[in-house]
C-alpha positions as CSV (number, residue, x, y, z in Angstrom):
1,M,-0.3,1.3,-39.5
2,S,-1.7,2.1,-36.1
3,D,-1.5,-0.2,-33.1
4,K,-5.0,-1.0,-31.8
5,R,-3.8,-0.4,-28.2
6,Q,-2.0,2.9,-29.0
7,D,-5.0,5.1,-27.9
8,E,-5.7,3.1,-24.7
9,T,-5.3,4.6,-21.3
10,L,-2.4,3.4,-19.2
11,I,-2.3,3.4,-15.4
12,S,0.4,2.7,-12.9
13,I,0.5,-0.5,-10.8
14,E,-0.3,1.6,-7.7
15,R,-3.4,3.1,-9.4
16,A,-4.5,-0.4,-10.6
17,A,-4.2,-1.7,-7.0
18,E,-6.5,1.2,-5.8
19,R,-9.0,0.5,-8.6
20,L,-9.2,-3.1,-7.6
21,G,-10.2,-2.2,-4.0
22,G,-6.8,-1.9,-2.4
23,V,-5.2,-5.2,-3.4
24,S,-1.4,-5.2,-2.9
25,T,1.0,-4.1,-5.6
26,S,2.6,-7.6,-5.2
27,S,-0.7,-9.2,-6.3
28,I,-0.7,-6.9,-9.4
29,R,2.9,-8.0,-10.2
30,N,2.0,-11.6,-9.7
31,W,-0.9,-11.2,-12.2
32,I,1.5,-9.6,-14.7
33,R,3.9,-12.6,-14.3
34,Q,1.0,-15.0,-14.7
35,G,-0.1,-13.3,-17.9
36,Q,-3.4,-12.0,-16.6
37,L,-2.3,-8.3,-17.2
38,T,-0.2,-6.9,-20.0
39,R,2.9,-4.9,-18.9
40,V,3.8,-1.8,-20.8
41,K,7.1,-0.2,-20.1
42,V,7.2,3.6,-20.3
43,G,10.8,4.6,-19.6
44,R,11.5,2.8,-16.2
45,R,7.9,2.7,-15.2
46,T,5.6,-0.3,-15.6
47,M,2.1,0.7,-16.7
48,L,-1.0,-1.4,-17.4
49,Y,-3.9,-1.1,-19.8
50,E,-6.8,0.3,-17.8
51,R,-9.2,-1.8,-19.8
52,E,-7.5,-5.0,-18.6
53,V,-7.5,-3.9,-15.0
54,C,-11.3,-3.1,-15.2
55,A,-11.9,-6.5,-16.8
56,L,-10.7,-8.1,-13.5
57,I,-13.6,-6.5,-11.6
58,K,-16.5,-9.0,-11.8
59,P,-19.6,-9.3,-9.6
60,D,-19.6,-12.3,-7.3
61,Q,-22.7,-13.9,-8.6
62,K,-22.4,-17.0,-6.4
63,G,-21.8,-15.0,-3.3
64,H,-25.0,-12.9,-3.9
65,K,-27.1,-16.0,-4.4
66,R,-25.8,-17.6,-1.1
67,N,-26.5,-14.3,0.7
68,D,-30.0,-14.2,-0.7
69,S,-30.8,-17.8,0.3
70,A,-29.2,-17.3,3.7
71,A,-31.5,-14.3,4.4
72,T,-34.6,-16.5,3.7
73,D,-33.6,-19.3,6.0
């Protein structure tokens, strides 16, 4: 039996913070506690699934619409 997540890329909390535009590592740890990210322990290190980190990156659709309408005013 193979675990579905076995072949997924793991990244450190620090790397995840960089990938998310420089958010703090404290924010990443809060998201782990809140269940938004899955923690994977590798020895003493805490790693994250890169796929889950990337899923947090979403375009701000509302913000873009407001900017577009503001430009036409």
